[in-house]
C-alpha positions as CSV (number, residue, x, y, z in Angstrom):
1,M,43.6,-14.3,121.5
2,K,40.6,-13.0,119.5
3,S,39.8,-9.5,120.1
4,I,36.1,-8.6,121.2
5,K,34.4,-5.6,122.5
6,P,33.7,-6.0,126.2
7,D,30.2,-6.9,127.2
8,L,29.5,-5.7,130.7
9,G,26.5,-7.9,130.8
10,R,28.7,-10.8,131.0
11,V,30.8,-9.4,133.8
12,A,28.2,-10.7,136.4
13,A,29.5,-14.1,135.9
14,F,32.8,-13.0,137.6
15,G,30.8,-12.0,140.8
16,L,31.5,-8.3,140.3
17,L,29.6,-5.4,141.8
18,F,29.7,-2.1,140.0
19,L,29.2,1.2,141.7
20,L,29.3,4.6,140.1
21,L,29.0,7.5,142.5
22,G,27.5,10.9,141.4
23,A,29.2,14.1,140.9
24,G,31.3,15.3,143.9
25,A,30.9,12.1,145.9
26,S,33.9,10.6,147.4
27,A,35.4,7.1,146.7
28,A,33.7,4.2,148.5
29,S,33.7,0.5,148.8
30,V,30.4,-1.3,149.1
31,S,29.9,-5.0,149.7
32,D,26.6,-6.7,150.5
33,S,28.0,-9.2,153.0
34,S,24.6,-10.5,154.0
35,R,23.3,-11.4,150.6
36,V,23.7,-15.1,149.3
37,G,24.2,-15.5,145.5
38,V,21.0,-16.6,143.8
39,G,21.4,-19.4,141.2
40,R,20.5,-23.0,141.1
41,F,19.7,-23.5,144.8
42,P,16.3,-21.8,145.1
43,L,15.4,-23.6,148.3
44,L,18.7,-23.0,150.0
45,T,19.0,-19.4,149.1
46,R,15.5,-18.7,150.1
47,M,16.1,-20.4,153.5
48,A,19.4,-18.4,153.9
49,R,17.6,-15.1,153.6
50,D,15.1,-16.3,156.4
51,L,17.9,-17.4,158.7
52,P,18.7,-15.0,161.6
53,A,21.9,-12.9,161.2
54,K,23.4,-14.9,163.9
55,G,23.0,-18.6,164.8
56,A,21.0,-21.2,163.3
57,G,17.2,-21.2,162.5
58,P,14.6,-23.6,163.6
59,A,15.2,-27.3,163.0
60,L,14.5,-28.6,159.6
61,T,11.5,-30.9,159.0
62,E,12.1,-34.2,157.2
63,T,10.4,-32.8,154.1
64,E,12.6,-29.7,154.0
65,R,15.7,-32.0,154.5
66,R,14.8,-34.2,151.8
67,A,14.1,-31.4,149.3
68,L,17.3,-29.8,150.1
69,L,19.3,-32.9,149.6
70,D,17.6,-33.5,146.3
71,E,18.4,-30.0,145.3
72,I,22.1,-30.7,146.0
73,E,22.2,-33.8,144.0
74,I,20.6,-32.2,141.0
75,E,23.4,-29.5,141.4
76,R,26.0,-32.3,141.4
77,L,24.7,-33.7,138.2
78,L,24.6,-30.2,136.6
79,W,28.2,-29.6,137.5
80,L,29.4,-33.0,136.3
81,E,27.7,-32.3,133.0
82,E,29.1,-28.8,132.6
83,L,32.7,-30.0,133.4
84,D,32.5,-33.0,131.2
85,R,31.4,-30.7,128.3
86,L,34.4,-28.4,129.1
87,E,36.7,-31.4,128.9
88,L,35.5,-32.2,125.4
89,R,36.0,-28.5,124.3
90,A,39.4,-28.3,125.8
91,A,40.6,-31.5,123.8
92,A,44.3,-32.0,124.6
93,S,45.0,-28.9,126.7
94,G,46.8,-30.1,129.7
95,V,46.5,-26.7,131.6
96,T,42.7,-26.6,131.1
97,S,42.3,-30.3,132.1
98,A,44.3,-29.7,135.3
99,R,42.1,-26.7,136.2
100,I,39.0,-28.6,135.5
101,D,40.1,-31.5,137.8
102,A,40.7,-28.9,140.6
103,V,37.2,-27.5,140.1
104,R,35.6,-31.1,140.2
105,S,37.4,-31.6,143.6
106,D,36.3,-28.1,144.9
107,V,32.7,-28.6,143.8
108,E,32.5,-32.0,145.5
109,R,34.0,-30.6,148.6
110,K,31.5,-27.8,148.9
111,L,28.5,-30.0,148.0
112,L,29.5,-32.6,150.7
113,A,29.9,-29.7,153.1
114,L,26.3,-28.7,152.4
115,E,24.9,-32.2,152.6
116,T,26.6,-32.7,156.1
117,A,25.3,-29.4,157.3
118,I,21.8,-30.4,156.3
119,E,22.1,-33.8,157.8
120,E,23.4,-32.3,161.0
121,D,20.9,-29.4,161.0
122,R,23.5,-26.7,161.4
123,L,22.8,-24.4,158.5
124,D,23.6,-20.8,159.2
125,P,24.2,-17.6,157.0
126,A,27.9,-17.7,157.2
127,L,28.2,-21.3,156.0
128,L,25.8,-20.7,153.1
129,K,27.6,-17.5,152.2
130,A,30.9,-19.3,152.0
131,L,29.6,-22.3,150.1
132,L,27.1,-20.7,147.7
133,G,28.4,-17.2,147.1
134,P,30.7,-16.3,144.2
135,G,34.3,-16.1,145.4
136,L,37.6,-14.6,144.5
137,D,39.3,-17.8,145.3
138,R,38.2,-21.4,146.3
139,D,37.2,-20.5,149.8
140,T,36.0,-17.0,149.9
141,A,33.0,-15.1,148.8
142,Q,34.2,-11.6,148.7
143,P,33.3,-9.7,145.4
144,L,35.5,-7.3,143.6
145,I,34.3,-3.7,144.1
146,I,34.5,-1.2,141.2
147,S,33.8,2.2,142.6
148,G,33.9,5.7,141.0
149,S,35.4,8.5,143.0
150,G,32.9,10.8,141.4
151,L,33.2,13.5,138.8
152,R,35.8,15.9,140.0
153,L,34.8,19.4,138.8
154,P,37.5,22.1,138.2
155,E,38.0,24.5,141.1
156,P,37.8,28.1,139.8
157,S,40.2,30.7,141.4
158,H,40.3,34.5,141.6
159,R,44.2,35.0,141.5
160,E,45.0,38.3,140.2
161,A,47.4,38.2,137.2
162,V,48.2,40.1,134.0
163,I,48.5,38.9,130.4
164,S,50.9,40.2,127.8
165,D,49.5,41.4,124.5
166,E,52.7,40.3,122.6
167,M,52.9,37.3,120.4
168,P,55.0,34.6,122.3
169,E,58.0,33.5,120.3
170,G,57.4,30.4,118.2
171,Y,53.7,30.4,119.0
172,W,52.3,29.8,115.6
173,V,49.7,27.5,113.9
174,A,51.4,24.3,115.1
175,P,51.1,24.5,118.9
176,S,53.7,21.7,119.7
177,P,54.7,18.3,118.4
178,E,53.3,16.5,121.4
179,Y,49.9,18.3,121.2
180,D,49.6,17.5,117.4
181,K,50.6,13.9,118.0
182,R,47.9,13.4,120.6
183,R,45.3,15.0,118.5
184,A,46.1,13.1,115.4
185,K,46.0,9.9,117.3
186,A,42.6,10.7,118.7
187,L,41.2,11.8,115.3
188,G,42.5,9.1,113.0
189,N,41.9,10.0,109.4
190,E,39.0,12.4,110.1
191,D,39.2,16.1,111.3
192,P,35.7,17.6,111.4
193,V,37.1,20.8,112.9
194,A,39.4,21.4,109.9
195,D,36.6,20.4,107.6
196,L,34.3,23.0,109.1
197,A,37.1,25.6,109.0
198,A,37.5,24.9,105.2
199,E,33.8,25.0,104.7
200,L,33.6,28.4,106.2
201,A,36.5,29.6,104.0
202,N,38.8,30.0,106.9
203,D,37.1,33.3,107.7
204,P,37.6,34.3,111.4
205,T,34.2,36.1,111.5
206,A,32.3,33.1,110.2
207,L,34.2,30.7,112.5
208,Y,33.2,32.9,115.6
209,Q,29.7,33.4,114.4
210,H,29.2,29.6,113.9
211,V,30.3,28.8,117.5
212,L,28.3,31.7,118.8
213,H,25.1,30.7,117.0
214,Q,25.2,27.0,116.5
215,I,26.7,25.7,119.8
216,Q,24.3,25.8,122.8
217,P,25.6,26.7,126.2
218,V,26.0,24.0,128.9
219,N,26.0,25.6,132.4
220,A,29.2,24.1,133.9
221,Y,32.7,25.4,134.6
222,G,35.6,23.5,133.0
223,L,36.4,21.3,129.9
224,S,34.1,18.3,129.7
225,R,34.6,17.2,126.0
226,T,36.7,17.4,122.9
227,P,36.2,20.0,120.2
228,E,35.0,17.2,117.9
229,A,32.3,16.2,120.4
230,V,31.2,19.7,120.8
231,L,30.6,20.0,117.1
232,A,28.7,16.7,117.0
233,S,26.5,17.3,120.0
234,G,26.0,21.1,119.3
235,A,26.5,22.1,122.9
236,G,29.3,22.7,125.3
237,T,30.6,24.5,128.4
238,A,32.3,27.8,128.2
239,A,35.7,25.9,128.2
240,D,34.4,23.4,125.6
241,Q,33.3,26.4,123.2
242,A,36.5,28.2,123.8
243,A,38.7,25.1,123.0
244,L,36.6,24.5,119.8
245,L,36.9,28.1,118.6
246,A,40.6,28.0,119.2
247,E,41.0,24.8,117.1
248,L,38.9,26.4,114.4
249,F,41.2,29.4,114.3
250,R,44.3,27.2,114.3
251,A,42.9,25.1,111.4
252,S,42.5,28.3,109.5
253,G,46.1,29.4,110.1
254,L,45.6,31.9,112.9
255,P,47.3,31.5,116.2
256,A,44.8,31.0,119.2
257,R,44.8,30.2,122.8
258,V,42.5,29.4,125.6
259,V,42.6,31.8,128.6
260,W,41.1,31.6,132.1
261,G,40.5,34.3,134.6
262,V,37.9,36.6,135.9
263,Q,35.4,38.6,134.0
264,E,32.9,41.1,135.0
265,L,29.5,40.8,133.4
266,S,26.5,43.0,133.9
267,A,23.4,41.8,135.6
268,Q,21.5,42.7,132.4
269,A,23.9,40.6,130.2
270,L,23.6,37.5,132.5
271,D,19.8,37.9,132.6
272,A,19.7,38.0,128.8
273,H,22.0,34.7,128.8
274,F,20.3,32.7,131.5
275,G,16.8,34.2,131.5
276,L,17.2,34.5,135.3
277,E,17.9,37.2,137.7
278,G,18.5,37.8,141.4
279,P,18.6,34.7,143.6
280,Q,17.6,32.4,140.8
281,L,20.7,33.7,138.7
282,E,22.9,33.3,141.5
283,N,21.7,29.8,142.2
284,A,22.4,29.0,138.5
285,L,26.0,30.3,138.7
286,T,26.6,28.2,141.9
287,T,25.0,25.1,140.3
288,G,27.3,25.5,137.3
289,G,30.4,25.5,139.6
290,W,31.4,29.1,138.8
291,A,33.2,31.1,141.4
292,W,31.5,34.5,141.6
293,S,30.9,37.6,143.6
294,P,28.4,40.5,143.1
295,V,29.4,44.1,142.3
296,V,27.1,46.4,144.2
297,E,26.4,49.9,143.0
298,A,24.0,52.3,144.7
299,G,22.6,49.6,146.8
300,H,21.8,47.3,143.9
301,I,23.7,44.4,142.2
302,A,24.9,45.9,138.9
303,A,27.2,43.2,137.8
304,Y,29.0,39.9,138.7
305,R,32.6,39.0,138.8
306,I,32.9,35.4,137.6
307,S,35.7,32.8,137.0
308,R,35.6,32.4,133.2
309,I,37.3,30.5,130.4
310,W,37.4,32.2,126.9
311,C,39.4,32.1,123.6
312,E,41.9,34.6,122.2
313,V,43.0,34.9,118.6
314,W,45.9,36.8,117.1
315,I,44.2,38.9,114.5
316,P,46.1,41.0,111.9
317,F,45.2,44.6,112.3
318,V,44.8,45.1,108.5
319,D,41.8,42.7,108.5
320,F,39.5,44.4,110.9
321,R,39.0,48.1,111.6
322,G,38.8,49.3,115.1
323,V,41.3,46.7,116.7
324,V,44.0,48.4,118.8
325,L,47.3,48.0,117.0
326,G,49.6,45.4,118.6
327,Q,53.0,44.1,117.9
328,G,53.7,43.3,114.3
329,G,50.3,44.8,113.2
330,A,48.2,42.4,115.2
331,T,46.7,41.9,118.6
332,W,45.3,39.2,120.8
333,L,41.6,39.6,120.5
334,P,39.4,38.1,123.3
335,L,36.2,36.2,122.2
336,D,33.6,34.5,124.5
337,P,31.1,32.7,122.3
338,W,29.5,30.9,125.2
339,I,27.7,34.1,126.4
340,K,24.6,34.4,124.2
341,G,22.0,37.2,124.3
342,Y,18.3,36.7,124.3
343,D,15.3,38.9,124.1
344,E,12.1,37.5,125.8
345,W,9.2,36.7,123.6
346,D,6.0,37.0,125.5
347,D,3.1,34.6,125.0
348,R,3.1,34.3,121.2
349,R,0.2,32.1,120.2
350,I,1.8,30.6,117.2
351,L,-0.9,28.1,116.4
352,D,-3.5,30.9,116.3
353,E,-1.2,32.7,113.7
354,M,-1.0,29.6,111.6
355,D,-4.8,29.8,111.2
356,S,-6.1,26.6,109.4
357,D,-2.8,24.7,109.7
358,G,-2.8,25.4,113.4
359,N,-6.4,24.3,113.8
360,D,-5.6,21.2,111.8
361,M,-2.8,20.2,114.3
362,R,-5.2,20.8,117.2
363,Q,-7.8,18.6,115.7
364,R,-5.2,15.9,115.1
365,F,-3.9,16.1,118.6
366,L,-7.5,15.9,120.0
367,A,-8.2,12.9,117.8
368,G,-5.2,11.1,119.4
369,E,-3.2,10.9,116.2
370,F,0.0,11.7,118.1
371,C,-0.6,9.7,121.2
372,T,-0.6,6.0,122.4
373,G,-1.5,4.5,125.6
374,D,-2.4,6.2,128.8
375,L,-2.2,9.9,128.4
376,D,-1.2,10.2,132.1
377,Q,1.9,8.2,131.5
378,P,5.2,9.8,130.4
379,G,6.0,9.4,126.7
380,A,2.3,8.8,125.8
381,C,2.5,11.2,122.8
382,P,5.9,10.5,121.3
383,G,5.0,12.2,117.9
384,L,3.5,15.4,119.3
385,V,6.6,17.5,119.8
386,E,8.1,16.4,116.5
387,A,4.9,17.1,114.6
388,L,4.5,20.5,116.2
389,A,8.2,21.4,115.7
390,S,8.0,20.4,112.0
391,G,4.9,22.4,111.4
392,V,5.9,25.5,113.3
393,D,9.4,25.6,111.8
394,A,7.9,25.2,108.2
395,Y,5.6,28.2,108.9
396,L,8.2,30.4,110.3
397,T,10.6,29.7,107.4
398,D,7.8,30.4,105.0
399,H,7.3,33.8,106.5
400,G,11.0,34.7,106.4
401,E,11.6,34.5,110.2
402,T,14.7,33.2,111.8
403,L,12.9,32.0,114.8
404,T,12.5,28.3,115.5
405,F,10.0,26.1,117.4
406,E,12.7,25.7,120.1
407,D,12.9,29.5,120.5
408,L,9.2,29.7,121.0
409,A,9.0,26.7,123.3
410,M,11.7,28.3,125.5
411,G,9.9,31.6,125.4
412,R,12.9,33.5,124.1
413,L,14.2,35.1,120.9
414,S,18.0,35.3,120.0
415,A,19.1,38.8,119.9
416,L,22.5,38.0,118.4
417,E,23.5,40.0,115.4
418,E,25.8,39.0,112.5
419,E,28.6,41.4,113.2
420,P,32.4,41.3,112.4
421,I,34.9,40.5,115.1
422,L,35.6,43.6,117.1
423,P,36.9,44.2,120.6
424,A,33.3,44.9,121.6
425,A,32.4,41.4,120.7
426,M,33.5,40.4,124.3
427,V,30.4,40.8,126.5
428,G,32.3,40.8,129.8
429,R,35.1,43.0,131.0
430,I,38.4,41.1,131.7
431,V,39.3,41.8,135.4
432,S,42.2,39.4,135.6
433,V,43.9,36.5,134.0
434,D,45.0,33.3,135.9
435,G,46.7,31.7,132.8
436,Y,46.7,30.9,129.2
437,G,47.9,28.2,126.9
438,I,47.5,26.0,123.9
439,E,45.1,23.7,125.9
440,L,43.7,23.9,129.4
441,P,45.6,22.2,132.4
442,E,44.4,19.2,134.2
443,T,43.0,21.4,136.9
444,L,40.4,22.9,134.6
445,R,39.2,19.5,133.1
446,F,36.5,17.3,134.3
447,R,38.1,14.2,135.9
448,L,36.7,10.9,136.8
449,G,38.4,8.5,139.3
450,V,37.9,4.7,139.1
451,R,39.1,2.2,141.7
452,A,38.9,-1.5,141.9
453,Q,39.1,-3.4,145.2
454,A,39.1,-6.9,146.4
455,G,38.1,-6.6,150.1
456,A,40.4,-4.1,151.6
457,E,43.0,-4.5,148.9
458,T,43.1,-1.9,146.1
459,L,43.9,-3.6,142.8
460,L,43.6,-0.7,140.5
461,E,43.1,3.1,140.7
462,T,43.3,5.7,138.1
463,T,41.9,9.0,137.0
464,L,40.6,9.6,133.6
465,D,40.2,12.9,131.6
466,V,36.4,13.1,130.9
467,A,37.1,15.0,127.7
468,A,39.2,12.2,126.3
469,L,36.2,9.9,126.8
470,S,33.7,11.9,124.9
471,A,34.7,10.2,121.6
472,G,34.3,6.7,123.0
473,E,33.8,5.1,126.3
474,A,35.7,3.7,129.2
475,V,35.0,0.2,130.4
476,I,36.2,-2.2,133.1
477,W,37.4,-5.3,131.4
478,Y,39.8,-8.2,132.1
479,E,42.9,-9.8,130.5
480,P,44.2,-13.2,131.2
481,A,46.7,-12.8,134.0
482,A,49.4,-15.3,132.7
483,A,50.3,-17.4,129.8
484,E,48.6,-20.3,131.2
485,D,45.3,-18.4,131.5
486,L,45.7,-17.4,127.9
487,D,46.2,-21.1,127.0
488,V,42.9,-21.9,128.7
489,V,41.1,-19.2,126.7
490,E,42.6,-20.4,123.5
491,A,41.7,-24.0,124.3
492,L,38.0,-23.1,124.8
493,G,37.6,-21.2,121.7
494,G,39.7,-18.0,122.0
495,Y,37.0,-15.8,123.6
496,L,37.3,-14.6,127.1
497,W,33.6,-14.3,127.7
498,D,33.1,-18.1,126.7
499,V,35.4,-19.3,129.4
500,P,33.8,-20.0,132.9
501,P,35.4,-17.6,135.4
502,Y,36.3,-20.4,137.8
503,L,38.9,-21.6,135.3
504,L,40.8,-18.4,135.0
505,N,42.9,-15.8,136.7
506,V,42.3,-12.4,135.2
507,V,43.7,-9.0,135.6
508,P,41.1,-6.0,135.8
509,V,41.9,-3.2,133.3
510,V,40.4,0.0,132.3
511,M,40.0,0.4,128.5
512,V,39.2,3.5,126.5
513,G,38.4,2.4,123.0
514,Q,40.8,-0.4,122.3
515,E,43.6,1.0,124.5
516,I,44.3,-0.1,128.0
517,V,44.9,3.0,130.1
518,A,45.2,1.3,133.6
519,Q,45.9,-2.2,134.7
520,A,45.9,-3.9,138.1
521,Q,49.1,-5.2,139.5
522,D,47.8,-8.3,141.0
523,P,45.5,-10.9,139.3
524,L,41.9,-11.6,140.4
525,R,40.9,-15.1,141.1
526,P,37.2,-15.4,140.5
527,G,36.9,-18.9,142.0
528,I,33.7,-21.0,142.0
529,G,30.3,-19.4,142.2
530,M,27.9,-22.1,143.5
531,G,24.9,-19.8,143.8
């Protein structure tokens, strides 16, 4: 069968309902059992909505009865035309012809049932639902439910542990054949991490400084994306940045690992990083999913103990002065590039400093050159920020400043300095270590649950690693359930989306890229959607 990228816009033809729950939500199944499918029966569907939930509505007038019967006759002609056209497309395919004949009989049965109900004045919501709604088989109208079990965030712990400063046996540049194989499969022929390491001359200090300065912090605990995706987006969680830095070190020939445990950070350091203090800082920590507890000294909160994830690299002693001598002339050096330091920049009136250029930008703004439409509406001035950023950045560069428009807009100035890697580069004090490894365990990764149901029956259930999705996307798609279904697809052109759902049995699958990562055990029978 010809391969195509799934088009979720076509999935509606199968009578499917998609539901993605928000972070932290539990799995759920939702079905609107009162809604009648809207399609080629505008009069019937409108009447169905007006009928009471139980029992029949008022008697039909003769005009209403005639209009409804005419509508059914039009529907009969449309179905006959559609099925005749399919017969011509299917040519000599016996399997397809047999299924088309079955559909003809089913359509006629449903249309006759509708005509009889109208003639006898016994229309009710249940009957219309069964006859008009899209069904999973020939006589039901129950949709397939795709539900997300929500984004499962890692659970930080405060388990006390110790970590050895000795080099583990065999722990060198190549972490493991399994790890290398997975990484090579995900990357294909490109490795942007190795390319960046080579560009920075495999210099550990330059690698650390790059992540520290170029990757913006995302306030969340746990791994949410791949190192390659962190590089591409320029942002990541503490775990994301630690994993990226570890990969950069490994690509440069230095052993590295990710570590998770508890750090103690001063309130001043956290204020410099978040730009917040007191209750606002504590709310930011809680929102990010960190486990934390205050350290009180002399009646005031002096520091916070926080569940953290960082990187450690095995650095030869001869390369950096000041590093405590470890086994074999090297030591595990902890680095935490996620913690950034900022100084506040109070009320700098940059446009006034820019003099004539700044006044020119003001005049252009007042003249409406940057704006379109109603100024009260969002997005009315799409070019304003870009124009300001371009002009301000050019001015700052011309004057030899390292500030950017974004720094000024955020009201802060980076206080990070270009320093060599030293033990003092770790802003926080390590209190305890829960574990370490080549990569983070599943418990410290963002996970997404997906479940497909037909009524009360669960057809498919799986949990996906969100970081593995950052280089692509996960979609719900369908495969022909059996060889006969594949024959029908081939007879009608070879594309699944060109085959009416009522002719096929399909199996729901979850795909990441072109790979099927989960598949239902039982087939789905879409049936006839009359509405």
